[in-house]
C-alpha positions, -999 to +999 in steps of 0.1 A: +133-406+100+113-395+124+092-419+145+058-413+130+073-414+093+091-451+108+058-465+118+037-457+087+065-472+066+064-502+085+022-498+080+033-498+044+053-527+041+032-549+057+003-536+034+023-542+002+037-572+014+009-590+026-024-575+009-032-570-029-049-540-019-055-517+018-091-525+008-080-560+023-059-551+044-088-529+059-113-558+056-082-583+074-082-564+103-116-559+105-125-583+132-156-578+140-168-568+101-189-536+110-168-514+086-145-496+116-111-504+131-116-503+166-086-497+192-081-536+195-082-540+157-055-511+153-029-524+180-031-561+160-025-541+129+005-529+146+015-560+159+016-579+125+035-542+113+063-552+143+055-523+162+070-526+196+048-540+223+060-509+244+048-481+223+019-499+204-007-488+228+002-450+225+007-453+188-029-465+188-044-439+207-026-408+183-034-430+152-072-431+163-065-392+177-053-382+140-070-398+118-104-404+134-119-373+120-159-383+128-148-383+168-161-420+172-130-435+183-133-457+153-112-458+123-132-461+093-127-470+055-120-434+042-098-424+076-076-454+072-079-447+029-062-408+044-033-427+064-029-447+037-026-421+011-006-402+036+021-432+036+019-430-003+028-390-006 
């Protein structure tokens, strides 16, 4: 299993074990309730998903780079949902 697949699987496990819906997970990690996940908020999600601190920063940047379609440096609900849909495939 690739590193990306491993990370996405850990995120899926966290969401399915800890939250009723992906929307609930998004709202939980959206600490400032602005409708977007910042780098810090994504890092917290990765920490809860038990992603190693050594690679968490790199993974956070790569997740934003890969899913931030509007280029604002944040991941909104639509972008987060696209990531979740990719995990489910």
